[in-house]
C-alpha positions as CSV (number, residue, x, y, z in Angstrom):
1,X,-57.9,47.3,-57.7
2,X,-55.9,50.1,-56.1
3,X,-55.3,48.4,-52.8
4,X,-53.9,45.2,-54.4
5,X,-51.7,47.4,-56.6
6,X,-50.3,49.1,-53.5
7,X,-49.4,45.8,-52.0
8,X,-47.6,44.8,-55.2
9,X,-45.7,48.0,-55.3
10,X,-44.7,47.6,-51.7
11,X,-43.4,44.1,-52.3
12,X,-41.7,45.1,-55.5
13,X,-40.0,48.0,-53.6
14,X,-38.7,45.6,-51.0
15,X,-37.3,43.3,-53.7
16,X,-35.6,46.2,-55.4
17,X,-34.2,47.5,-52.1
18,X,-32.7,44.1,-51.3
19,X,-30.9,44.1,-54.7
20,X,-29.5,47.6,-54.1
21,X,-28.5,46.9,-50.5
22,X,-26.8,43.5,-51.3
23,X,-24.8,44.4,-54.4
24,X,-27.3,42.8,-56.9
25,X,-27.6,39.5,-54.9
26,X,-31.1,38.1,-54.8
27,X,-32.7,37.1,-51.5
28,X,-32.1,33.4,-51.8
29,X,-28.4,34.1,-52.5
30,X,-28.0,35.7,-49.1
31,X,-29.7,33.2,-46.9
32,X,-29.3,29.5,-46.1
33,X,-32.8,28.3,-46.7
34,X,-32.8,25.6,-49.4
35,X,-36.3,24.2,-49.3
36,X,-39.2,25.6,-51.3
37,X,-41.9,27.1,-49.1
38,X,-44.9,24.8,-48.5
39,X,-47.8,24.3,-46.2
40,X,-47.4,21.3,-43.9
41,X,-51.1,21.2,-43.1
42,X,-52.5,21.2,-46.6
43,X,-49.4,19.9,-48.6
44,X,-49.6,22.9,-50.9
45,X,-46.4,24.0,-52.5
46,X,-46.5,27.8,-52.7
47,X,-45.9,29.2,-56.2
48,X,-44.9,32.3,-58.1
49,X,-45.4,35.5,-56.4
50,X,-46.2,33.8,-53.1
51,X,-42.7,32.2,-53.2
52,X,-41.2,35.7,-53.6
53,X,-43.1,37.0,-50.7
54,X,-42.3,34.1,-48.4
55,X,-38.6,34.1,-49.3
56,X,-38.3,37.7,-48.3
57,X,-40.3,36.9,-45.1
58,X,-37.9,34.1,-44.2
59,X,-34.9,36.4,-44.8
60,X,-36.5,39.0,-42.5
61,X,-36.9,36.3,-39.8
62,X,-33.5,34.7,-40.3
63,X,-35.4,31.4,-40.7
64,X,-34.3,28.3,-42.7
65,X,-37.7,26.6,-42.1
66,X,-39.7,26.6,-45.4
67,X,-43.0,25.6,-43.7
68,X,-45.8,28.2,-43.5
69,X,-49.3,27.7,-42.1
70,X,-52.3,29.6,-40.7
71,X,-53.0,30.0,-37.0
72,X,-56.2,27.9,-37.4
73,X,-54.2,25.1,-39.1
74,X,-51.6,25.1,-36.4
75,X,-54.2,25.0,-33.7
76,X,-56.1,22.2,-35.4
77,X,-53.0,20.1,-35.7
78,X,-52.4,20.6,-31.9
79,X,-49.7,23.3,-32.0
80,X,-49.6,27.0,-31.1
81,X,-48.0,30.0,-32.5
82,X,-45.3,31.8,-30.5
83,X,-46.5,35.0,-28.9
84,X,-45.2,38.0,-30.9
85,X,-44.8,36.1,-34.1
86,X,-45.6,38.1,-37.3
87,X,-47.6,36.7,-40.2
88,X,-46.7,36.9,-43.9
89,X,-49.5,36.9,-46.5
90,X,-50.2,34.5,-49.4
91,X,-52.9,34.7,-52.0
92,X,-55.2,31.9,-53.2
93,X,-57.9,31.9,-55.9
94,X,-61.4,30.6,-56.4
95,X,-61.7,29.7,-60.1
96,X,-65.4,29.8,-60.4
97,X,-68.1,27.1,-60.7
98,X,-67.3,24.7,-63.5
99,X,-71.0,23.5,-63.8
100,X,-72.5,27.0,-64.0
101,X,-74.1,27.9,-67.3
102,X,-74.8,31.4,-68.3
103,X,-77.7,30.7,-70.5
104,X,-78.7,28.3,-73.3
105,X,-76.4,28.1,-76.3
106,X,-77.7,29.5,-79.6
107,X,-79.5,27.3,-82.1
108,X,-76.4,26.6,-84.1
109,X,-74.1,26.2,-81.1
110,X,-73.8,23.1,-78.9
111,X,-71.1,24.4,-76.6
112,X,-70.5,27.5,-74.4
113,X,-69.1,30.5,-76.1
114,X,-65.6,31.7,-75.2
115,X,-67.1,34.7,-73.3
116,X,-69.4,32.4,-71.3
117,X,-66.5,30.2,-70.3
118,X,-64.5,33.2,-69.4
119,X,-67.3,34.7,-67.3
120,X,-68.2,31.6,-65.3
121,X,-64.5,30.8,-64.5
122,X,-63.6,34.4,-63.5
123,X,-61.4,33.9,-60.4
124,X,-61.9,35.6,-57.1
125,X,-58.9,36.5,-54.9
126,X,-58.6,35.7,-51.2
127,X,-55.6,36.1,-48.9
128,X,-54.5,34.5,-45.7
129,X,-51.9,35.3,-43.0
130,X,-49.4,32.4,-42.5
131,X,-46.8,31.8,-39.9
132,X,-43.3,30.4,-40.3
133,X,-42.4,27.0,-38.9
134,X,-39.9,28.4,-36.5
135,X,-42.7,30.4,-34.9
136,X,-45.0,27.3,-34.4
137,X,-44.4,25.8,-31.0
138,X,-43.9,22.0,-31.0
139,X,-43.7,21.5,-34.8
140,X,-41.7,18.4,-35.5
141,X,-38.3,18.6,-37.2
142,X,-38.3,18.9,-40.9
143,X,-37.7,15.7,-42.8
144,X,-35.3,16.1,-45.7
145,X,-35.7,12.8,-47.5
146,X,-33.1,10.1,-48.1
147,X,-32.1,11.1,-51.7
148,X,-28.9,12.9,-52.6
149,X,-29.7,16.2,-54.2
150,X,-26.9,16.1,-56.7
151,X,-27.9,12.6,-57.8
152,X,-31.4,13.8,-58.4
153,X,-30.1,16.8,-60.3
154,X,-28.0,14.7,-62.6
155,X,-30.9,12.5,-63.4
156,X,-33.0,15.5,-64.3
157,X,-30.2,17.0,-66.4
158,X,-29.8,13.7,-68.3
159,X,-33.5,13.3,-68.8
160,X,-33.8,16.6,-70.7
161,X,-31.4,15.5,-73.4
162,X,-30.1,19.0,-73.7
163,X,-27.0,19.6,-75.8
164,X,-24.3,20.4,-73.2
165,X,-20.7,21.3,-74.1
166,X,-17.8,21.7,-71.7
167,X,-15.4,24.6,-72.3
168,X,-13.7,27.3,-70.1
169,X,-14.7,30.1,-72.5
170,X,-17.4,30.7,-75.1
171,X,-18.1,33.6,-77.5
172,X,-21.6,35.0,-77.7
173,X,-21.9,37.8,-80.2
174,X,-19.3,40.4,-79.5
175,X,-18.3,39.2,-76.0
176,X,-16.3,36.3,-74.5
177,X,-17.6,34.6,-71.4
178,X,-15.0,32.7,-69.3
179,X,-15.3,30.3,-66.4
180,X,-19.1,30.5,-66.3
181,X,-22.1,28.7,-67.6
182,X,-23.9,30.1,-70.6
183,X,-26.7,29.3,-73.0
184,X,-26.3,29.9,-76.8
185,X,-29.9,30.5,-78.0
186,X,-29.2,30.3,-81.7
187,X,-27.3,27.1,-81.5
188,X,-29.6,25.8,-78.7
189,X,-26.6,24.7,-76.8
190,X,-25.5,24.9,-73.1
191,X,-21.8,25.6,-72.4
192,X,-20.4,25.1,-68.9
193,X,-16.8,24.8,-67.6
194,X,-15.4,21.2,-67.3
195,X,-16.6,19.5,-64.2
196,X,-13.1,19.0,-62.9
197,X,-12.6,22.7,-62.9
198,X,-15.1,23.0,-60.0
199,X,-12.8,21.2,-57.7
200,X,-13.3,18.2,-55.5
201,X,-16.5,18.2,-53.5
202,X,-18.0,20.9,-55.6
203,X,-20.3,18.8,-57.7
204,X,-23.2,20.8,-56.2
205,X,-21.8,23.9,-57.9
206,X,-21.4,22.1,-61.2
207,X,-25.0,20.8,-61.1
208,X,-26.4,24.2,-60.0
209,X,-24.6,25.8,-63.0
210,X,-26.1,23.3,-65.5
211,X,-29.5,23.7,-63.9
212,X,-29.4,27.4,-64.2
213,X,-28.6,27.2,-68.0
214,X,-31.3,24.6,-68.4
215,X,-33.9,27.2,-67.2
216,X,-32.8,29.4,-70.2
217,X,-32.8,26.3,-72.5
218,X,-36.4,25.7,-71.6
219,X,-37.4,29.1,-73.0
220,X,-36.3,28.3,-76.6
221,X,-38.9,28.7,-79.3
222,X,-39.0,25.0,-79.8
223,X,-40.1,24.5,-76.2
224,X,-41.8,27.3,-74.1
225,X,-41.0,30.1,-76.5
226,X,-40.5,32.7,-73.8
227,X,-39.5,36.4,-74.5
228,X,-35.8,36.7,-75.3
229,X,-34.9,40.2,-74.1
230,X,-32.0,40.1,-71.7
231,X,-33.5,41.7,-68.6
232,X,-36.7,39.5,-68.7
233,X,-34.7,36.4,-69.4
234,X,-32.2,37.0,-66.7
235,X,-34.8,37.7,-64.0
236,X,-36.9,34.7,-64.7
237,X,-33.8,32.6,-65.0
238,X,-32.7,33.5,-61.5
239,X,-36.1,32.8,-60.1
240,X,-36.5,29.5,-61.9
241,X,-33.0,28.5,-60.8
242,X,-34.0,29.1,-57.2
243,X,-37.2,27.1,-57.6
244,X,-35.3,24.2,-59.1
245,X,-32.5,24.2,-56.4
246,X,-35.0,24.6,-53.6
247,X,-37.2,21.8,-54.9
248,X,-34.2,19.5,-55.2
249,X,-32.6,20.8,-51.9
250,X,-29.5,21.8,-53.8
251,X,-26.9,23.9,-51.9
252,X,-24.6,24.5,-54.8
253,X,-23.7,28.0,-56.2
254,X,-24.0,28.4,-60.0
255,X,-21.2,30.0,-61.9
256,X,-23.1,32.7,-63.8
257,X,-22.3,35.1,-66.6
258,X,-24.7,37.6,-65.1
259,X,-23.3,41.1,-65.3
260,X,-23.6,44.1,-63.0
261,X,-25.3,46.0,-65.8
262,X,-28.1,43.4,-66.0
263,X,-28.7,43.5,-62.2
264,X,-28.9,47.3,-62.4
265,X,-31.4,46.9,-65.2
266,X,-33.5,44.6,-63.0
267,X,-33.7,47.3,-60.4
268,X,-34.8,49.9,-62.9
269,X,-37.3,47.5,-64.4
270,X,-38.8,46.7,-60.9
271,X,-39.0,50.4,-60.0
272,X,-40.8,51.2,-63.2
273,X,-43.2,48.2,-63.3
274,X,-44.8,46.8,-60.2
275,X,-45.9,43.7,-62.2
276,X,-42.4,42.7,-63.5
277,X,-41.5,40.3,-60.6
278,X,-44.9,38.6,-61.0
279,X,-44.5,38.1,-64.7
280,X,-41.0,36.6,-64.1
281,X,-42.3,34.3,-61.4
282,X,-45.1,33.1,-63.7
283,X,-42.6,32.2,-66.4
284,X,-40.3,30.6,-63.9
285,X,-43.1,28.3,-62.7
286,X,-43.7,27.2,-66.3
287,X,-40.0,26.5,-66.7
288,X,-39.8,24.3,-63.7
289,X,-42.9,22.4,-64.7
290,X,-41.5,21.9,-68.2
291,X,-38.2,20.5,-67.0
292,X,-39.8,18.1,-64.6
293,X,-42.0,16.8,-67.4
294,X,-38.9,15.1,-68.8
295,X,-38.5,13.1,-65.5
296,X,-41.9,12.6,-63.8
297,X,-40.5,9.9,-61.6
298,X,-38.2,12.4,-60.0
299,X,-41.2,14.6,-59.2
300,X,-42.9,11.7,-57.6
301,X,-39.9,11.0,-55.5
302,X,-39.8,14.7,-54.4
303,X,-43.5,14.6,-53.6
304,X,-42.8,11.6,-51.3
305,X,-40.4,13.8,-49.3
306,X,-43.0,16.5,-49.1
307,X,-45.7,14.0,-48.0
308,X,-43.4,13.0,-45.1
309,X,-43.7,16.5,-43.7
310,X,-47.5,16.7,-43.9
311,X,-49.1,16.8,-40.5
312,X,-51.6,14.0,-39.7
313,X,-55.2,14.9,-39.6
314,X,-55.7,13.4,-36.1
315,X,-53.4,15.9,-34.4
316,X,-49.8,17.0,-34.1
317,X,-46.8,14.7,-34.1
318,X,-45.3,16.3,-31.0
319,X,-43.0,14.6,-28.5
320,X,-42.2,16.2,-25.2
321,X,-38.7,15.5,-23.8
322,X,-39.3,14.7,-20.1
323,X,-35.6,13.8,-19.5
324,X,-36.3,10.0,-19.0
325,X,-34.2,7.5,-20.9
326,X,-36.1,5.2,-23.4
327,X,-33.9,2.4,-22.0
328,X,-35.7,2.4,-18.6
329,X,-38.1,-0.5,-17.9
330,X,-41.8,0.2,-18.5
331,X,-43.5,0.0,-15.1
332,X,-46.2,1.8,-13.1
333,X,-45.4,2.7,-9.5
334,X,-47.5,0.9,-6.8
335,X,-50.7,2.7,-6.1
336,X,-50.6,4.9,-9.2
337,X,-54.0,5.6,-10.8
338,X,-54.3,4.8,-14.5
339,X,-54.2,7.8,-16.8
340,X,-57.5,9.0,-18.1
341,X,-58.2,8.2,-21.7
342,X,-58.8,11.1,-24.0
343,X,-62.5,11.6,-24.8
344,X,-63.2,11.0,-28.5
345,X,-65.8,13.3,-29.8
346,X,-67.3,14.4,-33.1
347,X,-65.9,12.5,-36.1
348,X,-63.5,10.7,-33.7
349,X,-66.4,9.2,-31.8
350,X,-66.6,5.4,-32.4
351,X,-70.3,5.9,-33.3
352,X,-69.7,8.4,-36.1
353,X,-69.1,5.8,-38.9
354,X,-72.4,4.0,-38.2
355,X,-74.2,7.4,-38.0
356,X,-72.9,8.6,-41.4
357,X,-73.7,5.3,-43.1
358,X,-77.3,5.4,-41.7
359,X,-77.8,9.1,-42.8
360,X,-76.5,8.3,-46.3
361,X,-78.9,5.4,-46.6
362,X,-81.8,7.6,-45.5
363,X,-80.8,10.3,-47.9
364,X,-80.7,7.8,-50.8
365,X,-84.2,6.6,-50.0
366,X,-85.4,10.2,-49.9
367,X,-83.9,11.0,-53.3
368,X,-81.0,13.1,-52.2
369,X,-77.4,12.6,-53.4
370,X,-74.7,11.9,-50.9
371,X,-72.9,15.2,-51.7
372,X,-76.0,17.1,-50.6
373,X,-75.7,15.5,-47.1
374,X,-72.0,16.2,-46.5
375,X,-72.5,19.8,-45.4
376,X,-75.0,18.6,-42.7
377,X,-72.3,16.5,-41.1
378,X,-70.1,19.6,-40.6
379,X,-73.0,21.2,-38.7
380,X,-73.7,18.1,-36.6
381,X,-70.1,17.2,-35.8
382,X,-69.6,19.6,-32.8
383,X,-72.7,18.4,-30.9
384,X,-72.8,14.8,-32.1
385,X,-71.3,13.1,-29.0
386,X,-73.4,15.2,-26.7
387,X,-76.6,14.3,-28.6
388,X,-75.7,10.6,-28.6
389,X,-74.8,10.5,-24.9
390,X,-78.0,12.3,-24.0
391,X,-80.2,9.9,-25.9
392,X,-78.3,7.0,-24.5
393,X,-79.0,8.2,-20.9
394,X,-82.7,8.1,-21.8
395,X,-82.4,4.5,-22.9
396,X,-82.6,5.1,-26.6
397,X,-80.5,2.8,-28.7
398,X,-78.2,4.0,-31.4
399,X,-80.2,2.8,-34.4
400,X,-83.3,4.7,-33.2
401,X,-81.3,7.8,-32.7
402,X,-79.9,7.6,-36.2
403,X,-83.4,7.2,-37.6
404,X,-84.7,10.2,-35.6
405,X,-81.9,12.5,-36.7
406,X,-82.1,11.2,-40.3
407,X,-85.8,12.0,-40.5
408,X,-85.3,15.5,-39.1
409,X,-82.4,16.1,-41.5
410,X,-84.5,15.0,-44.5
411,X,-87.3,17.3,-43.5
412,X,-85.0,20.2,-43.2
413,X,-83.2,19.4,-46.5
414,X,-86.5,19.1,-48.3
415,X,-87.5,22.6,-47.0
416,X,-84.1,23.9,-47.8
417,X,-84.4,22.6,-51.4
418,X,-87.5,24.7,-51.8
419,X,-85.6,27.8,-50.6
420,X,-82.7,27.0,-52.9
421,X,-85.0,26.8,-55.9
422,X,-86.2,30.3,-55.0
423,X,-82.6,31.5,-55.2
424,X,-82.1,29.9,-58.6
425,X,-85.3,31.5,-59.9
426,X,-84.1,34.9,-58.6
427,X,-80.7,34.5,-60.3
428,X,-82.3,33.6,-63.6
429,X,-84.6,36.6,-63.5
430,X,-81.6,38.9,-62.7
431,X,-79.5,37.5,-65.6
432,X,-82.4,37.9,-68.0
433,X,-83.1,41.5,-67.0
434,X,-79.5,42.6,-67.0
435,X,-78.6,41.6,-70.5
436,X,-77.2,44.5,-72.4
437,X,-77.4,46.8,-69.4
438,X,-74.7,45.4,-67.0
439,X,-71.6,43.4,-67.6
440,X,-72.5,39.8,-67.1
441,X,-69.3,39.0,-65.1
442,X,-70.2,41.7,-62.6
443,X,-73.7,40.3,-62.3
444,X,-72.4,36.8,-61.7
445,X,-70.1,38.0,-58.9
446,X,-72.9,39.9,-57.3
447,X,-75.2,36.9,-57.5
448,X,-72.5,34.6,-56.1
449,X,-72.1,37.0,-53.1
450,X,-75.8,37.2,-52.6
451,X,-76.1,33.4,-52.8
452,X,-73.5,33.1,-50.0
453,X,-75.4,35.4,-47.7
454,X,-78.6,33.6,-48.6
455,X,-77.1,30.2,-47.7
456,X,-75.8,31.6,-44.4
457,X,-79.2,33.0,-43.6
458,X,-80.7,29.5,-44.1
459,X,-78.1,28.1,-41.7
460,X,-78.9,30.8,-39.1
461,X,-82.6,30.1,-39.5
462,X,-82.1,26.4,-38.7
463,X,-79.7,27.0,-35.8
464,X,-82.0,29.6,-34.2
465,X,-85.2,27.7,-35.0
466,X,-86.9,30.6,-36.8
467,X,-90.4,30.1,-38.0
468,X,-91.2,29.9,-41.7
469,X,-92.5,33.5,-41.9
470,X,-89.4,34.9,-40.1
471,X,-87.1,32.9,-42.4
472,X,-88.8,33.9,-45.6
473,X,-88.6,37.6,-44.5
474,X,-84.9,37.3,-43.8
475,X,-84.2,35.6,-47.1
476,X,-86.2,38.2,-49.1
477,X,-84.2,40.9,-47.3
478,X,-81.0,39.3,-48.7
479,X,-82.3,39.2,-52.3
480,X,-84.5,42.3,-52.6
481,X,-83.5,44.5,-49.8
482,X,-84.9,45.1,-46.3
483,X,-88.7,45.8,-46.4
484,X,-89.0,45.2,-50.2
485,X,-91.7,42.8,-51.2
486,X,-90.7,40.2,-53.8
487,X,-93.8,40.9,-56.0
488,X,-92.9,44.6,-56.1
489,X,-89.5,44.0,-57.8
490,X,-88.9,44.7,-61.5
491,X,-86.0,42.6,-62.8
492,X,-84.5,45.1,-65.2
493,X,-81.1,46.8,-65.7
494,X,-81.7,49.2,-62.9
495,X,-82.2,46.4,-60.4
496,X,-79.1,44.5,-61.7
497,X,-77.0,47.7,-61.3
498,X,-78.2,48.2,-57.8
499,X,-77.3,44.6,-57.0
500,X,-73.8,45.0,-58.4
501,X,-73.3,48.3,-56.6
502,X,-74.0,46.5,-53.3
503,X,-71.5,43.8,-54.0
504,X,-67.9,44.3,-52.8
505,X,-66.7,41.5,-55.0
506,X,-68.3,43.0,-58.1
507,X,-67.0,46.5,-57.3
508,X,-63.5,45.1,-56.8
509,X,-63.5,43.3,-60.1
510,X,-64.8,46.5,-61.9
511,X,-61.7,48.3,-60.7
512,X,-59.2,45.8,-62.1
513,X,-56.9,47.0,-64.9
514,X,-55.8,44.8,-67.9
515,X,-52.4,44.0,-66.3
516,X,-54.2,42.7,-63.1
517,X,-56.4,40.5,-65.3
518,X,-53.4,38.9,-66.9
519,X,-51.4,38.5,-63.7
520,X,-54.1,37.3,-61.4
521,X,-53.0,33.7,-61.0
522,X,-49.6,34.8,-59.6
523,X,-50.6,38.1,-58.0
524,X,-50.0,38.5,-54.3
525,X,-52.9,39.9,-52.3
526,X,-54.9,42.9,-51.2
527,X,-52.9,45.5,-49.3
528,X,-52.9,44.8,-45.6
529,X,-51.9,47.0,-42.6
530,X,-48.2,47.0,-41.9
531,X,-48.9,45.6,-38.4
532,X,-51.5,43.1,-39.5
533,X,-51.1,39.5,-38.6
534,X,-49.0,40.0,-35.4
535,X,-49.9,37.4,-32.8
536,X,-50.0,39.3,-29.5
537,X,-52.8,37.9,-27.5
538,X,-53.3,34.9,-25.2
539,X,-55.3,32.8,-27.8
540,X,-52.1,31.4,-29.2
541,X,-51.4,29.5,-26.0
542,X,-54.7,27.6,-26.2
543,X,-54.7,25.5,-29.4
544,X,-58.1,25.2,-30.9
545,X,-59.4,28.7,-30.3
């Protein structure tokens, strides 16, 4: 997809420019940020290419805060985004529908073919603007955990069981490396300077040096078997070292045998291959995961620190300093009115648990699974308190209201089930008619997109109280086209091609090249305007909008 390729090129150019302008130093070697980027609303640790993008974005902002979240997430948590703040972008993926079958297996086959699995799990790319923690007003201070980074690093080093030798110099082929860490691939041995040579108080440098060489050790044929060419190995090593150090909150500086010739080769590689940084990031992720597999208890400990920074679902953990000492007695001035209690609405309404329990029971009796009811709660949540209060004012008790709402929901779900079956029948006819005429993966993407519009039309029909005839007409327009009668459609290759041509997702996929297909999981995102994501309106001052 050309647009996404342009974004990759732009990010790659920025990375190469940083190397050129900073004497071969990588972004994380010129900034103080030591934590790996993560989302405090979802708990997601950013990976691969997203890490590269956010590190550059932090450097641009001069920020040491590794937290990034969307405007909607910040508002939902009770915070706002500073006016004038600029978004960075991250990519995330929908990996298909695991339960979707693309047709019955052949007579001598009990399982899906490789092509069927590949097609139904074809990922779709999405991107989102995220804002840095320093631009989120009221966000609590970052919690760093109680562990000592070098202690954790030593435990990880010991857990790997790697062969580590201490020497001031080592020969590798025709060159001698002095006073620096090095990995001898043929001997499968790490050589680092003696710990005492790092000086007092520099144990962080010693651990960082060993960790760096461990990232090369992990690529040995007996382990991950990663490519051994010098430029690729050096680039993934530096990225993996950063991921390790930032995960452990290490501040040490590794003694590296990296030469200026290699860093210049990086720049040339990046300039000639917009995918190089993403391949290196993908390999670096594998390396980090492999090393922590030797010490899963350390990963658990680090995850606890991450969990301590996750924002609670019930709202932000803000505290406003009003300049009053906590040591003052707790009293209320004479004649003061009690503060009004916050109104609890939606899922926070005390009546919500009883309501959901009643609806689940009604659904069970009607033959619906609980999962089928869950989306209904999302639709009702916004108006739930208003409905309940209105019925209460008319003298209707809660149990009666639950039954009335439950009966209406079941009627609508029964009718919706009929419409969903029409969609399934449509999809089956399209698949059957498109065999041999259109690539099945493109057909599936087009069907998925049509299905999403179909479901949204159903929701619109319910919300706007359309009659059955109006709803059927709108649904048929989604599937067959405006003004086309269902019984006039011939489900052949021509119809399938028309469906694919009208699908943005299918057209995007048809433009992907082989490299994009390989690199999808750690790609970055579609190209976005240079000024996109800038917060410059008053909405940021009103959380929740």
